[in-house]
RODO-2510 file (C-alpha; in nm, 4 decimals, decimal comma):
residues 529
     n   res          X          Y          Z
     1     m    -3,0874     2,3821     0,1336
     2     g    -2,7123     2,4296     0,0631
     3     t    -2,3957     2,2607     0,0391
     4     y    -2,2590     2,3556     0,3680
     5     l    -2,5768     2,5094     0,5673
     6     n    -2,8455     2,2867     0,5908
     7     p    -2,7557     1,9919     0,3437
     8     g    -3,0721     1,8061     0,3535
     9     c    -3,1069     1,4272     0,4111
    10     k    -3,0291     1,3073     0,0508
    11     g    -2,7244     1,1750     0,1783
    12     f    -2,8745     0,9507     0,4403
    13     q    -3,1406     0,8707     0,1904
    14     t    -2,9016     0,6947    -0,0438
    15     i    -2,7452     0,5268     0,2316
    16     r    -3,0946     0,3916     0,3462
    17     n    -3,1838     0,2835    -0,0032
    18     g    -2,9102    -0,0128     0,0616
    19     s    -2,8536    -0,2551     0,3073
    20     y    -2,8361    -0,0450     0,6506
    21     v    -2,7254    -0,1723     0,9589
    22     d    -2,8955     0,0510     1,2525
    23     k    -2,6596     0,2946     1,4284
    24     t    -2,9297     0,5573     1,5037
    25     g    -2,9021     0,5004     1,8804
    26     l    -2,5908     0,7405     1,8220
    27     i    -2,8369     1,0015     1,7750
    28     d    -2,9693     0,9572     2,1199
    29     y    -2,6386     0,9711     2,2713
    30     i    -2,5886     1,3312     2,0866
    31     n    -2,9176     1,4464     2,1672
    32     s    -2,8388     1,4012     2,5662
    33     t    -2,5443     1,6355     2,5165
    34     i    -2,7426     1,9417     2,3512
    35     d    -2,6870     2,2553     2,5396
    36     t    -2,4893     2,0861     2,7963
    37     p    -2,1231     2,1083     2,8934
    38     l    -2,0720     1,7763     2,7135
    39     k    -2,2096     1,9110     2,3923
    40     l    -1,8921     1,8922     2,1756
    41     t    -1,8031     1,5290     2,0531
    42     s    -1,5257     1,3834     1,8774
    43     f    -1,5455     1,0332     1,7644
    44     s    -1,2460     0,9068     1,5547
    45     r    -1,1991     0,5385     1,3771
    46     p    -1,0347     0,4122     1,0911
    47     r    -1,1230     0,4451     0,7137
    48     r    -1,4082     0,2473     0,6198
    49     f    -1,5706     0,2160     0,9601
    50     g    -1,8613     0,4234     0,8807
    51     k    -1,7808     0,7621     0,9762
    52     s    -1,9396     0,9303     0,6652
    53     f    -2,2602     0,7410     0,7102
    54     a    -2,2750     0,8529     1,0692
    55     a    -2,2319     1,2027     0,9701
    56     k    -2,4838     1,2073     0,7074
    57     m    -2,7255     1,0533     0,9405
    58     l    -2,7082     1,3216     1,1808
    59     c    -2,7202     1,5799     0,9005
    60     a    -3,0231     1,4132     0,8144
    61     y    -3,1952     1,4235     1,1643
    62     y    -3,1254     1,7680     1,2750
    63     d    -3,1600     1,9768     0,9571
    64     k    -3,4599     2,1868     0,9683
    65     s    -3,4871     2,2519     0,5938
    66     c    -3,6059     1,8777     0,5726
    67     n    -3,8583     1,6156     0,6915
    68     s    -3,6674     1,3184     0,7161
    69     r    -3,9092     1,1407     0,9802
    70     s    -3,9760     0,8515     0,7513
    71     l    -3,6090     0,7626     0,7268
    72     f    -3,6013     0,6978     1,0872
    73     e    -3,9032     0,4786     1,0906
    74     g    -3,8322     0,1231     1,2826
    75     m    -3,4926     0,2659     1,3842
    76     e    -3,3652     0,2548     1,7098
    77     i    -3,3985     0,6316     1,7738
    78     e    -3,7794     0,6299     1,6820
    79     k    -3,8129     0,4559     2,0072
    80     k    -3,6397     0,6942     2,2120
    81     e    -3,7781     0,9683     2,4101
    82     s    -3,5734     1,2172     2,2475
    83     f    -3,6598     1,1719     1,8833
    84     d    -3,9273     1,4054     1,8546
    85     k    -3,7831     1,6758     2,0518
    86     y    -3,4814     1,7428     1,8250
    87     l    -3,6008     1,5991     1,5025
    88     n    -3,5511     1,8418     1,2258
    89     k    -3,5361     2,1556     1,4411
    90     y    -3,1702     2,3067     1,3867
    91     d    -2,9514     2,4825     1,1323
    92     v    -2,6882     2,2394     1,0758
    93     i    -2,3666     2,3275     0,9159
    94     y    -2,1673     2,0378     0,7471
    95     l    -1,8009     2,0423     0,6791
    96     d    -1,6375     1,7759     0,4843
    97     m    -1,3001     1,8750     0,5100
    98     t    -1,1612     1,6438     0,2282
    99     r    -1,4321     1,8294    -0,0189
   100     f    -1,2683     2,1544     0,0889
   101     i    -0,8795     2,0338     0,0249
   102     s    -0,9861     1,8679    -0,2954
   103     t    -1,1676     2,1878    -0,4698
   104     a    -0,9130     2,4300    -0,2962
   105     v    -0,6770     2,6019    -0,5653
   106     s    -0,3994     2,5926    -0,3125
   107     v    -0,4173     2,3772     0,0070
   108     d    -0,2623     2,6786     0,1901
   109     g    -0,5881     2,8744     0,1558
   110     v    -0,8314     2,5719     0,2712
   111     v    -0,9147     2,7473     0,5953
   112     n    -0,9861     3,0964     0,4521
   113     d    -1,2141     2,9112     0,1700
   114     l    -1,3980     2,7251     0,4246
   115     q    -1,4655     3,0357     0,6031
   116     v    -1,5594     3,2271     0,2935
   117     k    -1,8062     2,9648     0,1412
   118     v    -1,9776     2,8864     0,4685
   119     i    -2,0360     3,2820     0,5493
   120     e    -2,1440     3,3077     0,2092
   121     e    -2,4419     3,0443     0,2542
   122     l    -2,5083     3,2113     0,5778
   123     r    -2,5537     3,5377     0,4342
   124     n    -2,7898     3,3858     0,1426
   125     a    -2,9923     3,2470     0,4204
   126     y    -2,9811     3,5255     0,7030
   127     p    -2,9168     3,8514     0,4559
   128     l    -3,0242     4,0967     0,7224
   129     y    -2,7707     3,9668     0,9653
   130     v    -2,4525     3,8730     0,7997
   131     k    -2,2522     4,1752     0,6957
   132     n    -2,1046     4,1746     0,3138
   133     d    -1,7571     4,2371     0,4358
   134     e    -1,7791     3,9660     0,7162
   135     s    -1,4823     3,7190     0,6928
   136     i    -1,4870     3,5591     1,0325
   137     l    -1,7274     3,2528     1,0669
   138     a    -1,7455     3,2533     1,4420
   139     d    -1,8722     3,6201     1,4145
   140     a    -2,1217     3,5429     1,1344
   141     l    -2,2780     3,2726     1,3437
   142     l    -2,2879     3,4983     1,6524
   143     s    -2,4606     3,7442     1,4664
   144     v    -2,7236     3,5311     1,3298
   145     s    -2,7807     3,3726     1,6698
   146     h    -2,7950     3,7230     1,8545
   147     k    -3,0752     3,8333     1,5949
   148     t    -3,2636     3,5106     1,5604
   149     g    -3,2060     3,2942     1,8699
   150     n    -3,1236     3,0360     1,6524
   151     e    -2,8680     2,7829     1,7360
   152     f    -2,6337     2,5505     1,5146
   153     i    -2,5480     2,1989     1,4953
   154     f    -2,1993     2,1475     1,3492
   155     i    -2,1394     1,8384     1,1726
   156     i    -1,7421     1,7917     1,0802
   157     d    -1,6170     1,4889     0,8509
   158     e    -1,2775     1,4090     0,8191
   159     w    -1,1886     1,6601     1,0612
   160     d    -0,8066     1,5803     1,0604
   161     a    -0,7564     1,5791     0,6798
   162     l    -0,5457     1,8770     0,6924
   163     f    -0,3083     1,6597     0,9333
   164     r    -0,3062     1,3905     0,6955
   165     e    -0,2811     1,5508     0,3438
   166     a    -0,0572     1,8669     0,4620
   167     k     0,1124     1,6894     0,7242
   168     e     0,4258     1,9101     0,7062
   169     n     0,2277     2,2246     0,6689
   170     d     0,2531     2,3529     1,0475
   171     a     0,1218     2,7033     0,9769
   172     l    -0,2069     2,5732     0,8076
   173     q    -0,2417     2,3336     1,0680
   174     r    -0,2270     2,6218     1,3345
   175     a    -0,4770     2,8098     1,1357
   176     y    -0,7159     2,5425     1,1213
   177     i    -0,7008     2,4888     1,5198
   178     q    -0,7270     2,8353     1,5616
   179     l    -1,0550     2,8423     1,3649
   180     l    -1,1891     2,5389     1,5435
   181     r    -1,0852     2,7117     1,8777
   182     g    -1,2834     3,0181     1,7508
   183     l    -1,5955     2,8070     1,6729
   184     f    -1,5918     2,5670     1,9972
   185     k    -1,3936     2,7397     2,2646
   186     a    -1,6105     2,7450     2,5998
   187     g    -1,7532     3,0807     2,6818
   188     t    -2,0753     3,2812     2,5911
   189     a    -2,0470     3,3155     2,2173
   190     t    -2,0013     2,9282     2,1812
   191     d    -2,2859     2,8942     2,4359
   192     e    -2,4995     3,1167     2,2082
   193     t    -2,4426     2,9684     1,8790
   194     i    -2,3491     2,6011     1,9217
   195     a    -2,6171     2,3470     2,0541
   196     a    -2,4116     2,0758     1,9714
   197     a    -2,0882     1,9511     1,7495
   198     y    -2,0123     1,6221     1,5985
   199     m    -1,6360     1,5715     1,4969
   200     t    -1,5103     1,2653     1,3465
   201     g    -1,2063     1,1536     1,1439
   202     i    -0,9487     0,8878     1,1885
   203     l    -0,6965     1,0526     1,4369
   204     p    -0,7906     1,1839     1,7553
   205     v    -0,7756     1,5850     1,8372
   206     k    -0,4250     1,6957     1,7743
   207     k    -0,2129     1,7503     2,1017
   208     y     0,0615     1,9980     2,1578
   209     g     0,2724     1,8265     2,4217
   210     n     0,0228     1,6956     2,6828
   211     e    -0,2696     1,9396     2,6011
   212     s    -0,5424     1,8897     2,3541
   213     a    -0,5244     2,1601     2,0511
   214     v    -0,9377     2,1851     2,1050
   215     s    -0,9732     2,0738     2,4589
   216     d    -1,3261     2,1376     2,5213
   217     f    -1,4333     1,8040     2,3090
   218     k    -1,5129     1,5043     2,4729
   219     e    -1,3153     1,2453     2,2847
   220     f    -1,4106     0,8854     2,1755
   221     t    -1,1157     0,7031     2,0042
   222     m    -1,0118     0,3424     1,9055
   223     t    -0,8132     0,3414     2,2389
   224     s    -1,0956     0,4542     2,4644
   225     p    -1,4365     0,4365     2,2705
   226     a    -1,6391     0,4220     2,5865
   227     k    -1,9901     0,4118     2,5830
   228     l    -1,9842     0,4581     2,2097
   229     a    -1,7779     0,1267     2,1329
   230     r    -2,0744    -0,0329     1,9473
   231     y    -2,0781     0,2401     1,7090
   232     v    -1,7170     0,1855     1,6391
   233     g    -1,7866    -0,0883     1,3911
   234     f    -2,0286    -0,3900     1,3365
   235     t    -2,0994    -0,5687     1,6711
   236     e    -2,1151    -0,9530     1,6692
   237     p    -2,5088    -0,9850     1,7003
   238     e    -2,5332    -0,7486     1,4109
   239     v    -2,3035    -0,9588     1,1825
   240     k    -2,4761    -1,2779     1,2907
   241     k    -2,8005    -1,1366     1,1875
   242     l    -2,6829    -1,0045     0,8422
   243     c    -2,5288    -1,3548     0,7718
   244     r    -2,8510    -1,5084     0,8488
   245     e    -3,0009    -1,2706     0,6069
   246     y    -2,7502    -1,3220     0,3234
   247     c    -2,6882    -1,7010     0,3895
   248     m    -2,3250    -1,6524     0,4514
   249     n    -2,0709    -1,8537     0,6847
   250     f    -2,0807    -1,6439     1,0350
   251     e    -1,7363    -1,8566     1,1230
   252     e    -1,5308    -1,7384     0,8200
   253     m    -1,6771    -1,3782     0,8531
   254     s    -1,5531    -1,3777     1,2069
   255     a    -1,2285    -1,5213     1,1217
   256     w    -1,1555    -1,2708     0,8581
   257     y    -1,3099    -0,9434     0,9743
   258     d    -1,3719    -0,9687     1,3613
   259     g    -1,0951    -0,8969     1,6296
   260     y    -1,1378    -0,5324     1,7611
   261     s    -1,2309    -0,5479     2,1064
   262     f    -1,3206    -0,2832     2,3830
   263     s    -1,4042    -0,3039     2,7345
   264     q    -1,7894    -0,2721     2,6811
   265     i    -1,7899    -0,4564     2,3414
   266     q    -1,5803    -0,7683     2,2780
   267     h    -1,6262    -0,8369     1,9297
   268     v    -1,6041    -0,5561     1,6551
   269     y    -1,5920    -0,5999     1,2954
   270     s    -1,4732    -0,4115     0,9978
   271     p    -1,8066    -0,2516     0,8430
   272     n    -1,6716    -0,2069     0,4761
   273     s    -1,5267    -0,5583     0,4815
   274     v    -1,8453    -0,7333     0,6064
   275     m    -2,0632    -0,5428     0,3563
   276     n    -1,8556    -0,6157     0,0811
   277     a    -1,8324    -0,9584     0,1591
   278     l    -2,2358    -0,9949     0,1618
   279     q    -2,2546    -0,7872    -0,1408
   280     d    -2,0120    -1,0359    -0,3383
   281     e    -2,1021    -1,3768    -0,1520
   282     e    -1,7627    -1,4273    -0,1150
   283     v    -1,5208    -1,3592     0,2037
   284     q    -1,1955    -1,2218     0,1049
   285     n    -0,9505    -0,9485     0,1788
   286     y    -1,1260    -0,6145     0,0796
   287     w    -0,8860    -0,4184     0,3023
   288     r    -0,6300    -0,4083     0,0396
   289     k    -0,8835    -0,2893    -0,2102
   290     s    -0,9607     0,0173     0,0217
   291     e    -0,6107     0,0858     0,1630
   292     t    -0,2623     0,1380     0,0318
   293     f    -0,0045    -0,0538     0,2007
   294     e     0,2715     0,2077     0,1253
   295     s     0,1604     0,3867     0,4564
   296     l     0,1969     0,0691     0,6676
   297     k     0,5168    -0,0158     0,5132
   298     q     0,6435     0,3263     0,5964
   299     y     0,5459     0,3062     0,9731
   300     i     0,6645    -0,0612     1,0309
   301     n     1,0003     0,0415     0,8781
   302     m     1,0700     0,3177     1,1025
   303     n     1,3923     0,2878     1,2668
   304     f     1,2780     0,3028     1,6705
   305     d     1,4199     0,0598     1,9129
   306     g     1,1933    -0,2444     1,9492
   307     l     0,9583    -0,1740     1,6520
   308     r     1,0576    -0,4452     1,4423
   309     d     1,0744    -0,7100     1,7205
   310     a     0,7071    -0,5951     1,8348
   311     v     0,5517    -0,6412     1,4923
   312     i     0,7414    -0,9882     1,4543
   313     l     0,5641    -1,0926     1,7703
   314     m     0,2280    -0,9616     1,6554
   315     l     0,2923    -1,1698     1,3326
   316     g     0,3747    -1,4746     1,5581
   317     g     0,0387    -1,4245     1,7356
   318     q     0,1459    -1,2558     2,0475
   319     r     0,0366    -0,9226     2,1855
   320     v     0,2769    -0,6511     2,2726
   321     r     0,2391    -0,4054     2,5567
   322     i     0,2517    -0,0368     2,4576
   323     d     0,2242     0,3181     2,6196
   324     t    -0,0557     0,5242     2,4126
   325     g    -0,0319     0,8269     2,5961
   326     t     0,2834     0,9820     2,4453
   327     f     0,1471     1,0082     2,0860
   328     q     0,0594     1,3382     1,9592
   329     n    -0,2239     1,2440     1,7471
   330     d    -0,0739     1,3253     1,3935
   331     i     0,1283     1,1222     1,1514
   332     t     0,4710     1,3036     1,1823
   333     s     0,5564     1,3474     1,5601
   334     f     0,7015     1,0054     1,6581
   335     d     0,9456     0,9692     1,9364
   336     n     0,9549     0,6284     1,9939
   337     r     0,8112     0,2560     1,9049
   338     d     0,4845     0,2910     2,1085
   339     d     0,3729     0,6429     1,8895
   340     v     0,4122     0,4308     1,5656
   341     l     0,2161     0,1128     1,7011
   342     t    -0,0522     0,3815     1,8583
   343     l    -0,0797     0,5454     1,5323
   344     l    -0,1635     0,2009     1,3405
   345     i    -0,4355     0,1504     1,6106
   346     h    -0,6301     0,4625     1,5055
   347     l    -0,5483     0,3692     1,1181
   348     g    -0,7092     0,0137     1,2210
   349     y    -0,4025    -0,1836     1,1547
   350     l    -0,3881    -0,3167     1,4974
   351     a    -0,6366    -0,3798     1,7675
   352     y    -0,6005    -0,2501     2,1332
   353     d    -0,6627    -0,4179     2,4812
   354     q    -0,7549    -0,1641     2,7137
   355     a    -0,7262    -0,3663     2,9889
   356     g    -0,3778    -0,5204     2,9362
   357     k    -0,2591    -0,2165     2,7507
   358     e    -0,1589    -0,4581     2,4671
   359     v    -0,1909    -0,4235     2,0760
   360     y    -0,2164    -0,7243     1,8297
   361     i    -0,3163    -0,7784     1,4818
   362     p    -0,6722    -0,8014     1,4719
   363     n    -0,7931    -1,0668     1,2270
   364     l    -0,7076    -1,2926     0,9116
   365     e    -0,7729    -0,9772     0,6759
   366     v    -0,5302    -0,7301     0,8353
   367     a    -0,2594    -1,0286     0,8810
   368     e    -0,2552    -1,0635     0,5331
   369     v    -0,1813    -0,6702     0,4833
   370     f     0,1029    -0,7095     0,7202
   371     q     0,2178    -1,0169     0,5339
   372     s     0,2331    -0,8126     0,2235
   373     a     0,3804    -0,5235     0,3966
   374     v     0,7026    -0,7064     0,5417
   375     k     0,7965    -0,7644     0,1878
   376     g     1,1754    -0,5817     0,1495
   377     k     1,5252    -0,5939     0,2719
   378     k     1,4619    -0,5062     0,6272
   379     w     1,2302    -0,7873     0,6647
   380     k     1,4075    -1,0429     0,4419
   381     e     1,4101    -1,3422     0,7207
   382     v     1,0572    -1,2974     0,8023
   383     e     0,9628    -1,2752     0,4475
   384     q     1,1540    -1,5927     0,4012
   385     a     0,9693    -1,7446     0,6992
   386     i     0,6261    -1,6751     0,5932
   387     e     0,7157    -1,8063     0,2263
   388     r     0,8301    -2,1196     0,3712
   389     s     0,4986    -2,1654     0,5027
   390     e     0,3220    -2,3532     0,2090
   391     k     0,5924    -2,5993     0,1962
   392     l     0,5769    -2,6559     0,5527
   393     l     0,2056    -2,7242     0,5717
   394     e     0,2125    -2,9533     0,2534
   395     a     0,5043    -3,1422     0,4793
   396     t     0,2694    -3,1495     0,7499
   397     i    -0,0293    -3,2857     0,5848
   398     h     0,1811    -3,5580     0,4328
   399     c     0,3109    -3,6537     0,7747
   400     n     0,6514    -3,5708     0,6480
   401     s     0,7791    -3,5225     1,0415
   402     d     1,1548    -3,4986     0,9451
   403     m     1,0867    -3,2184     0,6661
   404     v     0,8648    -3,0511     0,9383
   405     a     1,1344    -3,0588     1,1922
   406     e     1,3875    -2,9027     0,9290
   407     l     1,1712    -2,6372     0,8295
   408     l     1,0689    -2,5130     1,1785
   409     e     1,4714    -2,4990     1,2517
   410     q     1,4988    -2,2741     0,9571
   411     v     1,2502    -2,0463     1,0637
   412     h     1,3775    -2,0417     1,4151
   413     e     1,7288    -1,9446     1,2580
   414     e     1,5602    -1,6745     1,0656
   415     c     1,3720    -1,5342     1,3231
   416     t     1,6101    -1,5883     1,6461
   417     s     1,6835    -1,2315     1,6967
   418     v     1,3677    -1,1889     1,8261
   419     l     1,2513    -1,5184     1,9515
   420     k     1,4548    -1,5679     2,2445
   421     y     1,3526    -1,9605     2,2548
   422     n     1,3423    -1,9659     2,6447
   423     d     0,9957    -2,1276     2,6899
   424     e     0,6915    -2,2819     2,5087
   425     n     0,5436    -1,9428     2,4441
   426     s     0,8506    -1,8613     2,2341
   427     l     0,8211    -2,1970     2,0480
   428     a     0,4420    -2,1068     1,9806
   429     c     0,5179    -1,7785     1,8468
   430     t     0,7485    -1,9647     1,6009
   431     i     0,4820    -2,2024     1,5005
   432     y     0,2559    -1,9243     1,4383
   433     i     0,4797    -1,7496     1,1868
   434     a     0,5914    -2,1197     1,0406
   435     y     0,2372    -2,1668     0,9814
   436     y     0,1333    -1,8231     0,8903
   437     t     0,0138    -1,8784     0,5369
   438     a    -0,2167    -2,1763     0,6620
   439     r    -0,4645    -1,9143     0,7881
   440     k    -0,6010    -1,9058     0,4373
   441     d    -0,7268    -2,2768     0,4843
   442     y    -0,7727    -2,2923     0,8546
   443     l    -0,9288    -2,1278     1,1526
   444     i    -0,5989    -2,1535     1,3745
   445     i    -0,6972    -2,1439     1,7438
   446     r    -0,4684    -2,1081     2,0234
   447     e    -0,4990    -2,2460     2,3684
   448     l    -0,8242    -2,4066     2,2483
   449     p    -1,0336    -2,5687     2,5640
   450     a    -1,0316    -2,9404     2,5064
   451     g    -1,0674    -3,2525     2,7015
   452     k    -0,8826    -3,2085     3,0454
   453     g    -0,7019    -2,8774     2,9273
   454     f    -0,6114    -2,6554     2,6524
   455     a    -0,4709    -2,7752     2,3200
   456     d    -0,2004    -2,5423     2,2029
   457     y    -0,2955    -2,5111     1,8718
   458     a    -0,5989    -2,6571     1,6829
   459     f    -0,6051    -2,6134     1,2954
   460     i    -0,9921    -2,6302     1,1796
   461     p    -1,0359    -2,6389     0,8124
   462     r    -1,2283    -2,3746     0,6335
   463     r    -1,5410    -2,4218     0,4477
   464     g    -1,4411    -2,5348     0,0944
   465     t    -1,1145    -2,6984     0,1656
   466     d    -1,0301    -3,0528     0,1847
   467     k    -0,7302    -3,0406     0,4245
   468     p    -0,7294    -3,2336     0,7475
   469     a    -0,7954    -3,0883     1,0707
   470     m    -0,5187    -3,0784     1,2865
   471     v    -0,4286    -3,0663     1,6841
   472     v    -0,0765    -2,9190     1,7572
   473     e     0,1018    -3,0065     2,0984
   474     l     0,4271    -2,8261     2,1905
   475     k     0,6778    -2,9165     2,4167
   476     w     1,0149    -2,7460     2,5135
   477     q     1,2841    -2,9592     2,6942
   478     k     1,0917    -3,2938     2,6716
   479     d     1,0123    -3,4742     2,3444
   480     a     0,7666    -3,5027     2,0583
   481     n     0,6451    -3,8339     2,2157
   482     t     0,5498    -3,6725     2,5276
   483     a     0,3420    -3,4258     2,3152
   484     i     0,1698    -3,6834     2,1314
   485     r     0,0851    -3,8757     2,4432
   486     q    -0,0292    -3,5762     2,6087
   487     i    -0,2956    -3,5150     2,3041
   488     h    -0,4151    -3,8614     2,3772
   489     d    -0,3979    -3,8740     2,7531
   490     n    -0,6055    -3,5245     2,7772
   491     r    -0,8061    -3,6055     2,4661
   492     y    -0,7362    -3,2638     2,3232
   493     d    -0,8646    -3,4167     1,9819
   494     g    -1,2388    -3,3944     2,1379
   495     a    -1,1992    -3,0155     2,0441
   496     l    -1,2744    -3,1503     1,7023
   497     k    -1,5481    -3,3846     1,7581
   498     d    -1,7643    -3,2295     1,5123
   499     y    -1,5141    -3,2462     1,2568
   500     f    -1,5599    -3,5720     1,0204
   501     g    -1,2625    -3,5434     0,7934
   502     k    -0,9005    -3,6592     0,8249
   503     l    -0,7441    -3,5482     1,1714
   504     l    -0,3823    -3,5119     1,2360
   505     l    -0,2025    -3,5051     1,5769
   506     v     0,1174    -3,3136     1,5613
   507     g     0,3623    -3,3040     1,8365
   508     i     0,6721    -3,0539     1,8295
   509     h     0,9424    -3,0453     2,0547
   510     y     1,2464    -2,7806     2,0891
   511     d     1,5631    -2,8876     2,2785
   512     k     1,7883    -2,5871     2,3503
   513     d     2,0783    -2,8027     2,4472
   514     a     2,1064    -3,0006     2,1429
   515     r     2,4938    -2,9958     2,0462
   516     g     2,6731    -3,1254     1,7759
   517     k     2,6896    -3,1140     1,4043
   518     d     2,3983    -3,3272     1,3351
   519     a     2,2141    -3,2384     1,6444
   520     k     1,8629    -3,1353     1,5781
   521     k     1,7070    -2,8709     1,8314
   522     h     1,3488    -2,9534     1,6686
   523     d     1,1693    -3,2887     1,6293
   524     c     0,8147    -3,3594     1,5013
   525     l     0,5931    -3,6707     1,5624
   526     i     0,2627    -3,6817     1,3560
   527     e    -0,0260    -3,9251     1,3884
   528     m    -0,3297    -3,9493     1,1590
   529     v    -0,6407    -4,0777     1,3226
***
């Protein structure tokens, strides 16, 4: 048992000693790729989404230096036909790239240090087959395989750390890519030495132009996780089960941590946040405790045409169509706003709708991160609009319709460069920004099915708040009375039939043709039921 060669199962044992959500089905997929043309797998996802857990799980399963059968008792993989066939049958090489970076005397020497350290452990395990002066890892592996017939399984955690930590060091990055190509380029040497490889990180495999730098890997990413979507994070059934076990409110958990969605799995939750909420018995923002805001600020402040507008629209609850194809899978090569937005998908700040090719802010937790990130000179108007949210909510709750109309007018003026105000959808975007901080106290649902149609907005109070529920109807070029009448006629208030506290009906109207010194473009009518 070593640090890099056959690290054993202690890492996964520690994970299993805690509360573990069964993700061992991933092993069955990797088993299906062993010694096939698909044996090289790259699976990228954001920080705190269980990447290292999966890597340690795979090490424990394949490592022939240990007996890990008991760790998988009752797990999904134990029921699969492939379980016994590959359990503890391979030499495993485990590379945690962040470890190599943190222990290197100089980051420039990381690629060389990696090969020296792994070759040393190979030499200790196979002294007859690894030369004393061997310096090329691929050659050392090939020598062992030739003499013993053994194949290796590679597990690479945080594969992209060099591209993030040494983002300007092009020479080092290219040396690293050459190492990966030497190990995994399709051909006789790789076929003889590598049974399978699993590589994980935040970013997909680096591209140079339109070509992948290590083209033989089958990639699963946040823009296209395909059949591995259920291993990106926690699924809705998994979170519901956890909420029952820990007596936690599922609706709150969903509002805060759900929102990532893929074609095969519609609801994916942030695992780290869910587990922290369960352990603390409190639903709150854990993203800020595990991520720095500075990177988000840096990216959304980049001076690309349309980037600022896209962020404001997403803050307003809208989705923005993008092209993810030009992104070079690093954090320096940006040519347009879509490259920046694509990076934010891979970092977990945005969710991606594959069918519509649209991005959006996934949940309340990440929305709060954006709220903090837009504080600054460039975002002064938006910051002011968000800060006005508390005052607006209080005015609404106290049925001060004149004040509500006045505050909405101010938000409109502050965000007018983006919100063109040519239809009800633009008005809805403004309403979402104007009531931005209300999400702390409300689950806000747009287009909620109710009565004979859809309520524009339903504000459902969260557990523990004494604020009233609200149904908000928007009208463009009509009047607020019409909005209130539509709520009554179509029985939109029925959407909150299970809520037994106070209920406010709010009609908001915008008139783009209002003229004159005292003319108001917004007016509001509020009824208490």
